[in-house]
TORDOLO-795670 format. One record per residue (C-alpha): residue number from 0; residue in one letter; x, y, z. Coordinates in pm, 1 decimal, decimal comma. Layout:
<nodes>
+-----+---------+----------+----------+----------+
| num | residuo |     east |    north |       up |
+-----+---------+----------+----------+----------+
| NUM |       A |        X |        Y |        Z |
...
+-----+---------+----------+----------+----------+
</nodes>
This chain:
<nodes>
+-----+---------+----------+----------+----------+
| num | residuo |     east |    north |       up |
+-----+---------+----------+----------+----------+
|   0 |       M |  -2606,8 |  -4534,0 |     25,8 |
|   1 |       T |  -2835,6 |  -4681,3 |    308,9 |
|   2 |       R |  -3119,2 |  -4551,8 |    470,8 |
|   3 |       R |  -2934,3 |  -4454,9 |    788,5 |
|   4 |       A |  -2698,0 |  -4239,7 |    583,4 |
|   5 |       F |  -2934,6 |  -4050,9 |    350,4 |
|   6 |       A |  -3149,9 |  -3960,5 |    646,9 |
|   7 |       T |  -2854,7 |  -3784,5 |    787,4 |
|   8 |       V |  -2797,9 |  -3588,1 |    449,9 |
|   9 |       P |  -3108,2 |  -3335,9 |    530,4 |
|  10 |       G |  -2923,6 |  -3318,1 |    914,0 |
|  11 |       Y |  -2598,0 |  -3174,7 |    744,6 |
|  12 |       I |  -2777,9 |  -2947,4 |    503,3 |
|  13 |       T |  -3033,1 |  -2811,4 |    770,8 |
|  14 |       D |  -2698,2 |  -2778,9 |   1011,2 |
|  15 |       S |  -2492,4 |  -2602,4 |    763,1 |
|  16 |       I |  -2748,7 |  -2348,2 |    648,5 |
|  17 |       L |  -2809,2 |  -2295,6 |   1024,4 |
|  18 |       V |  -2423,4 |  -2248,2 |   1094,3 |
|  19 |       A |  -2344,0 |  -2016,8 |    787,0 |
|  20 |       G |  -2615,0 |  -1806,5 |    917,6 |
|  21 |       S |  -2540,7 |  -1763,8 |   1240,8 |
|  22 |       I |  -2150,5 |  -1721,3 |   1117,9 |
|  23 |       A |  -2291,7 |  -1436,2 |    872,8 |
|  24 |       L |  -2464,6 |  -1247,3 |   1169,6 |
|  25 |       T |  -2193,1 |  -1252,3 |   1442,8 |
|  26 |       G |  -1882,5 |  -1282,0 |   1221,0 |
|  27 |       L |  -1510,6 |  -1387,6 |   1351,5 |
|  28 |       I |  -1630,3 |  -1413,0 |   1765,6 |
|  29 |       G |  -1941,3 |  -1686,6 |   1644,5 |
|  30 |       F |  -1658,8 |  -1879,5 |   1452,3 |
|  31 |       V |  -1426,0 |  -1877,4 |   1744,6 |
|  32 |       G |  -1748,5 |  -1974,4 |   1935,8 |
|  33 |       L |  -1771,7 |  -2280,7 |   1755,4 |
|  34 |       I |  -1402,8 |  -2433,8 |   1712,7 |
|  35 |       V |  -1282,0 |  -2363,0 |   2016,1 |
|  36 |       P |  -1512,8 |  -2534,0 |   2251,9 |
|  37 |       H |  -1495,8 |  -2858,4 |   2042,1 |
|  38 |       L |  -1073,6 |  -2829,3 |   2013,5 |
|  39 |       V |  -1070,6 |  -2740,9 |   2405,2 |
|  40 |       C |  -1317,4 |  -3021,6 |   2503,4 |
|  41 |       S |  -1155,6 |  -3303,0 |   2289,4 |
|  42 |       R |   -834,2 |  -3242,0 |   2429,8 |
|  43 |       I |   -870,6 |  -3155,7 |   2787,3 |
|  44 |       N |  -1073,9 |  -3291,3 |   3063,0 |
|  45 |       P |  -1458,6 |  -3217,2 |   2953,5 |
|  46 |       D |  -1509,1 |  -3108,2 |   3325,7 |
|  47 |       H |  -1715,7 |  -2746,0 |   3280,2 |
|  48 |       R |  -1489,6 |  -2587,6 |   3590,6 |
|  49 |       I |  -1182,6 |  -2685,3 |   3374,5 |
|  50 |       L |  -1331,6 |  -2640,7 |   3021,5 |
|  51 |       L |  -1477,5 |  -2274,7 |   3065,8 |
|  52 |       P |  -1165,8 |  -2113,0 |   3188,3 |
|  53 |       S |   -998,6 |  -2295,5 |   2925,0 |
|  54 |       V |  -1185,6 |  -2228,7 |   2653,2 |
|  55 |       F |  -1138,9 |  -1834,7 |   2724,0 |
|  56 |       L |   -793,2 |  -1839,4 |   2734,4 |
|  57 |       F |   -758,8 |  -2087,8 |   2428,5 |
|  58 |       G |   -993,8 |  -1875,4 |   2213,8 |
|  59 |       V |   -748,6 |  -1549,4 |   2308,5 |
|  60 |       V |   -461,2 |  -1737,9 |   2228,4 |
|  61 |       L |   -608,8 |  -1866,5 |   1882,1 |
|  62 |       L |   -712,8 |  -1491,0 |   1769,9 |
|  63 |       A |   -379,5 |  -1384,1 |   1893,7 |
|  64 |       L |   -180,4 |  -1646,3 |   1707,1 |
|  65 |       C |   -389,7 |  -1599,5 |   1393,3 |
|  66 |       G |   -362,2 |  -1230,9 |   1394,6 |
|  67 |       A |     31,8 |  -1270,4 |   1455,6 |
|  68 |       I |     77,2 |  -1504,4 |   1171,4 |
|  69 |       G |   -151,0 |  -1321,6 |    965,7 |
|  70 |       S |     84,8 |   -999,9 |    992,1 |
|  71 |       V |    387,7 |  -1211,7 |    928,1 |
|  72 |       V |    322,6 |  -1461,4 |    662,6 |
|  73 |       L |    311,5 |  -1183,8 |    359,4 |
|  74 |       P |    507,1 |   -869,9 |    509,3 |
|  75 |       P |    387,4 |   -599,1 |    294,0 |
|  76 |       S |     28,4 |   -696,4 |    320,1 |
|  77 |       E |   -197,5 |   -865,6 |    613,3 |
|  78 |       I |   -356,1 |  -1180,4 |    595,9 |
|  79 |       P |   -723,6 |  -1123,2 |    740,7 |
|  80 |       V |   -784,4 |  -1324,7 |   1105,2 |
|  81 |       G |  -1093,8 |  -1485,1 |    957,4 |
|  82 |       A |   -933,2 |  -1674,2 |    659,7 |
|  83 |       L |   -665,4 |  -1800,9 |    907,8 |
|  84 |       L |   -956,5 |  -1916,0 |   1112,3 |
|  85 |       A |  -1127,2 |  -2052,5 |    852,3 |
|  86 |       L |   -835,9 |  -2259,8 |    730,6 |
|  87 |       I |   -790,8 |  -2377,3 |   1060,7 |
|  88 |       G |  -1156,6 |  -2424,3 |   1161,1 |
|  89 |       G |  -1371,8 |  -2588,3 |    853,2 |
|  90 |       P |  -1169,2 |  -2872,0 |    817,9 |
|  91 |       Y |  -1148,8 |  -2918,2 |   1238,0 |
|  92 |       L |  -1539,4 |  -2893,2 |   1204,4 |
|  93 |       V |  -1603,9 |  -3094,2 |    915,8 |
|  94 |       W |  -1394,3 |  -3369,9 |   1125,1 |
|  95 |       V |  -1612,0 |  -3325,6 |   1431,4 |
|  96 |       T |  -1911,2 |  -3345,9 |   1246,0 |
|  97 |       R |  -1849,6 |  -3688,2 |   1074,4 |
|  98 |       Q |  -1686,7 |  -3819,2 |   1351,1 |
|  99 |       R |  -1860,2 |  -4128,9 |   1522,4 |
| 100 |       R |  -1890,9 |  -4214,7 |   1844,4 |
| 101 |       P |  -1952,0 |  -4551,4 |   1948,2 |
| 102 |       S |  -2303,3 |  -4461,9 |   2189,2 |
| 103 |       E |  -2419,7 |  -4329,7 |   1840,0 |
| 104 |       E |  -2449,4 |  -4635,7 |   1638,8 |
| 105 |       M |  -2718,8 |  -4893,1 |   1649,6 |
+-----+---------+----------+----------+----------+
</nodes>
């Protein structure tokens, strides 16, 4: 492992603990608040005049879609919205944190 890669490990661990704590305190809304801005900013123009309303609308649509899918997938019971969001958001957040931008490389 290189020195630079070794130096980022404590940052990943610290960030993971802080994110887990914030999600534990705020619940589902905190997790949506982490996923949606990153997702919308990467797909739509990062101009905040466009980004902020888009984040509001996409957050509502994402929660409604996960709720609808959760109630349809297993008819006698219902999958919690948080479980579906974790299946979508967990891998996406890992991808976002591991993604490198050319300006960050030395």
